[in-house]
N, C-alpha and C positions, 0 to 999 in steps of 0.2 A: 352718135358718138359714145353715149353711155353703154350701148350694146357692145361696141368695139372695145371699150375700156374694160368691161366686165369679162369679155372673152380673153383679153390679154392677161388679166389677173388670174383667171382660171388656168390658163396655159402655164403661167409662171408657178402657180401653186402646185400643179401637177408635176413640174420638173424639179421641185425642191428636193435635194438629196436627203435621204434618211438611212437609218440602219448601217452607218459607216463601220466597217470592221477591217482589221489588218491580218495578214499572214506573211510568214517568212517566204522568200522566193527570190528568183532572179539568178543571174550567173554567179558562180562561186569564184572566190579569189584564190590566191596561191595556197592558202591554208585550208581550203575546202569549205569556207563559210560563205553563205549567201550575201551578196553585196546589195540586194534590193529588198523591197517590201511591197507586197500586193496590197492594194486597197480596193474594197468592194463596197457597193452601196446600192440603194434602190431608189427609183423615181417612178411615179405613176405615169408621167409622160415620157417621151424619148428624146431628151437632149443629147448633146455629145458626151462621150465618156472621158472627161478630162480631169487630170490631177495636176495641180501646180505645187511646187515644194521648194524649200530652201533652208537656209541656216538660221533664219529668224522669222518672227511673225510678220515683219515688215519687208522681208526679202524673199519672196517666193518666185525666184528667177528661173527655176527649172520647170519644165512642163512635159507631160507625157500623155499620149492619147491611148485610150484603151478600147474596149468593146462592150456591147450590151446584148442581152438575151431576154426573151420573154417566153416562158414555157407554159403560160396559161392565159388565154385571152381575157383581157379586162382586169388583170391583176399585176400590172406594172412591168418594169424593166429592171433587170439586175446587171449592174456595171462592174467591170474589173479593169484596173489599170495597174501598171508596174512602175514604181519609182526605182530607177536603176542606178547602179554605180555610186552608191552612197559612200562618201569618203570616210576612211577610218579616223580622219582628223576631226570629224564632227560627231559629237556624242548625241546631240538631239537634232531631230529633223522636224520641221514645221510643214504643214500641208493643208490644202482644202480641195474639195472636189466640186464639180459642177461645170458651168460655162458662163461666158459673158452675157449671152442672150437670155438665159433662164435663171441665172443667179448662182451664187456659190454657197457652199456650206460654211459654217463657222471654221476658223482655223484650229486644227488639232495638232498635237505633237507626239512623238514617240522617240525612244532611244534606239539607236542603231545597234544591230547585233555585234557582239565583240569580235574583233578581227583575229585575235590570237586563238590558237587551238589549245593553249595551255596557259596556266597562270591567271585564268579568269574565274570569277566567283559570280554565280547568279542563282536565282530562285524562280521556281515555277509552281503554279497551282495545277494539281492533277486531280481529276474527278470524272465521273460519268453520271448519266441518268439524272439530269437536272431539268425539272419542268418549268412552267411559266406561272408566276405568282403563287396562289394558294387557294384552298377551298373556301376561304372567306370571300375573296374577290372573284373567284370563278367557281361558285357552288355547283356540284354535280346535280343534274336533274334526272338522271337515270335512276329508277327505283332500285334500292338496295334491300336485300334481305339481311340475314345474319352474316353472310359472307359478301365480300366485294364482288361486284359485277364484272366478270372477265378481268379481274385484277384491279379494277378501278376502286379507289377508296373514298369513303365519305369525307374524311378529314386528312389533309396532307398540306405540306408547305415546301415550296422552293425559295420562299422569301428570306428565310434565315440564311441560307447559303449564299444567295445573291447579296445580302447585306454584308456577310463576312467577306466576300470577294471585294466589295467596295472598300471595306476597312483595310484589307491587305494591300490593295492598290494605293490608297491614300497614305499608308504608313511606309510605302516603298518596300514592302516585304515580298513582292513578286515582280518578275520582269515580263512574264507572259503566262498564258494558260494553255493547258492541253486537256481538251474535253473529249474523253474516250467513248463517244457514242451516246445515242438517245438524247438529242438536242431539242429541248422544249416540249417533248411529248405532244407534238402537234397532231399526230394521228389519233390521240385520245381526246382532242379538243371537243368532239361532238358530245362528250359527257355533260358539258355545260349547256348545250343547245342541241338536243338529239336530232331534230329535223332540219337544222340549218347547215349550210356549208360554212364551216369555221376554220378550215385548215390554213388558208392563206392569212386570214385575219390574226390567228394566234401565232403563226410563224412571224409575221410582221411585228406583232406585239413583243414577242420574245426578243427579236433583234433590236428593237427600239429600247427595250428594258436594259439591254446590255451595252448599248452604244457608248455610254460614259466609260466603260471598260475597254471595249473592243476597238474603239477609235484611238486609244492611247498605247496599246500593246498588242502583239500578236495573239490571236485566238485560234489555235490549231485544233483540228477536229478529225476524228475517225468515225467511220460509219457504224451505226448500230441498227438493230432490227426495227426500231421505231422510225428510222429514216426511209424505210423501204417503200412506203405507199400511203395513200389515203384510203381507208376502208370504212368511212363513216356511212350512215344510211344515204346521205346526199351523194357521196361519191359512187356508191353501188347503184343507186337508182338512176343517177345521171352519169353513167359510165363514159359516154362519148364526150360529155362536157367537162367532167372532172376526173374521174377515176383513171381513165386511160392516160391522161397527160401527167398524172402524179405517181404513176407506178415506177418501179425499178429505180428507186433512189434519185428520181429526177430533181426534186427541189433541193436535195443535199448537194447534188453535183452542179446545179446551176447557180445556187446562191453563194457557194464557197469556191475558193480557188486555193489549192494547196500545191506544194512544189513537186507535183507528180512528173511533169515534163523534165524538170531539171534533174531528177533522180532516176529517170528511166522507168518510172512507175506506171500506173494504169493510164492509158491514153485518154486524154480529154476528160478525165474524171478525178475524184479524190479518193478512190477506193483503196489504193495502197501507194505509199511514197516514203521517202526518207529525207533527212536533212542533217546537217551538222550545226551545233551551236556550242561555242566555247569548246570545252574538253569532252563533249558528249556527241556520239552518233545516235540519233533518234530514228526509230523505224515504226511507222504506223501500218499495221497489218489489217488485212480484210478477213474478219471472222464470219462474214455473212454470206459470201458468194465465192465462186471461182475455185472451189476445191471439192473433191468427192465427199458427199454427205453434208455440205453446207446447208443451213436451214433455209436460206433464201436463194438457193441455186436455181430453182425452177419457178417458184412463186413467192410473193411477198409474205409479210408477217402473218396476214390473215389466212394465207393459203387458199384464197378464192382462185379458182382455176384460171380465170381470164386476166387476173392481175399478175402478169408474168414478171420474172426478175432473173437477174444473173447474167452471165455471159459478157463480162467486161474485158476479157482477154481470151486468147486461144487456150485450148486445153493444156493445163500444166504451166501456163505462162506465169501466173502469180507466184506459185511456189518456186519455180526456177529463178524468178527475179529475187525472191526473198533470200534464197540461199546464196546467190551471187552477191547480193548487197551485204549480208552478214559476213560473208567470207572476206570481202574487201575491207570492211570495218575492222574485222579481227586482225587481218594482216597489218593494217595501219596501226592498230593498238599494239601489236607485238613489235612493230618497228619503232616504237617510242612516240607515236603520234597521239591520237585521242586516247583518253584514259578510260572512258566508259562507253558501253553500249546498252541502250535502253529501248526496249520494245514496248508497244502499247497497242491494244486492240479492244474491242467492245466486250467480248465474252471471256470468261475466266478459264482456269486451268483445264477443266474437263474438255473444253473445245480445243485447247492446244494439243491434248492427247488425241482427239478425233482427227485433227488436221495432220497428225503425225510429224509435228515440228519440235517436239520437246527435245529430242536428241540433237536437233539443229541448234537449238538455243544453248544446249550444254557444250556442243562441239565448238561453237564460235564465241563462247564465253559472254553470253548476254548476262548483264549484271542484275537487271530488274525487268519484270514484265508487269505492266499496269493494265487493269481491266475494270469494267463496270458490270452491267447486266444484273447481277445480284444486287438488290436495293439495300445494301448493307456494306460493312467493311470487314475485311479479313486480311491477315498477313502471315506468311509462313515464317517460322521462327528458326529453322535450321540455318546453319552456316553455309549450307550448299547454295550455289547459284544456278539459275537465277532465283532471286527473291520474288515470290508471287504476291502481288498486292491487288486486292479488289477495293476500289474506292467508289462504290456505287450508291452511297448514302446521301447524295446532295439534296434529295427531296423531289418527289414527282407524284403525279396522279396515281401511281401504282405502288407507292412506297409502302411496304409492309413485309412481313416475313416471306422470303423467297429463297433463302440460301439452302434450305434443307435438301432440295433435289439436285443441287449442284456440287460437283467435286471442285473445291477451291484451291487445293494444293496436292502435291504428291501424297500417296498413301503412306502413313507412318510418320508424317510431319505434323507437328503441333501447329495450331492456328491461334492467333489473337483475333478476336472478333468483336464487333459492335454493331448495334442496330440504330444508333443515334444519327440525327441529321448532322452531316459532317462534310468537311472539305480537307484536302491534303496539300501540303507544301513540301517541295523537295528542294533543299539547298545543295548546290553543287560546287565542289572545289576540286582541285587535282588530287587531294588527299582522301576525300571521302564523299559519299552521298548521305546527307542527313535528311531523314523523312520524319514528318510529324503529321498526325491526324488531329484536326482541330474541331471541337464541338461547335457547330454553326450557331447554336443558340447562346451559349455563354462564353465562348472563346477558350475554354479550358483544353488542355492537351489530353487526348484520349489515348494516343499511342505514339511512340517515337522509337527510332532505331537509326544507328549509324551503320552504313554499308561500306566496307573497306576494300 
C-alpha cells in the first residue's frame, strides 16, 4: 500500500502545472479584436490539457480542452488551451489549468482585451534580450580573458529588469508585454555548467521566474537568433539525444502559441503573425529566416552545418504575407478604423534594409518599429516615420557594447542612445503614442517621446 501511495504521489507531482503564461488569440469580433486568450503551461507528466474559467474565482463554469506536445524525451509536456468568446461585459476573467485526476493550478486572473477599436487607453512593456537571473546566481564557469568569451560576460544581470516588470505590473502601469526576441538566453546556459545539458532546465527556470507576470497578462513574443537552437557542448556531443531535437526554433515554437493561425501567419509556428489590440494593429515580423540573406535561413545561430534552420513557409510566403497584412491595416487606418500600425521584430534597422521592407513600412505608414538584438537602447529623433526604437538593454549573459557594428536607423538621422539596463513602456491612446525608457535599476526616465 505504501508503494502504491508513493507512486500516486509521484504521478500527481509530475502533473502539477507550472510555467503558466498567456497570449492573445482566438476568433476576432466585429471590431477585429481577439475574443479569446491562449493559456500555456508545462507538466512533467501528461495529464489532460484542460482550462476552466469564469467571471469569479468561485465561478469557473466554462471549460476548454486543449492539446499537449513533447519535443524532447524526458523533459515534460507543453500544453495549450484557448479560452474562447470572452464577453465584452466582463473586464476580468478567472481561470485555472490542470484536471480533476492530477490536480489544478492555483486560480489566476487577467483583463480581457478591449472590445473597441477606438477610445481605448492601454500600456505595454516592450523590450528584447532579457536573460535569466544574473551572474551572482548563475556565475559563468567558462574561462574569460580580457575579452568576453564568444560574447559571454563575467558580470551581467537580468534581475533588475525582471524586478522593474514586477513593479510595473503591481502599479497597474502595463497591460501586457511584447518581448521582441532572445528569451532567457537559454542557448548560453552552458556558460554556468559547460559540460552539463542545461537548456531545458534554464528555459523552465525562466518561465517559472516569469509566471507571476505571464499568468496575469499576455506575454507576446517574436523569434530572435537565440531561439534558433541548442549549441552547447552537450547538444553537439549528443546530437541525436539533444541537438537534433532543439534545432530550428523548436522550443520557441512548442512552448509558445501566438495568433499565427488567426492572422494567416506562419503555419503551426510563431515565426510571423499579427493582431489588433485597441486602436493599434501589431505586426510581429521574422527577422531570422524565410527571406533571402536571413542569418538563420540555412543553419542556426552557431552555423554548425548539421543544425539546420529555416523554411517555415514557401519561397516568398513571409514577405507576401507581410505586405498584404500591412496593406489591409493601412486601408483600415485610412478608412477611420485603427489609429496606429506598430511593427516589431528582433533585429534592428540594418536588417530591415537587408530584408528590403523599409519602403513597405513607409508606404503603409508604419508608425513605430521596435527591435532588440543590440544589447543597448537607441531611438531615431527625426519626425519621419516609422520611428525606429531598439530596446535591447533588458540585461542578459551577453550584455555589453554591441551596437557599434549595427546600423540602428537611417543614415543622416540622429539617435538617442543608452547602454543602461532598461525596459520600455508604450502608452497608447487615439491621440498619441507615448514612449518612455526606464532605468531598470533606479526607475528614472532615460528617454521619452510622444509620437503623434
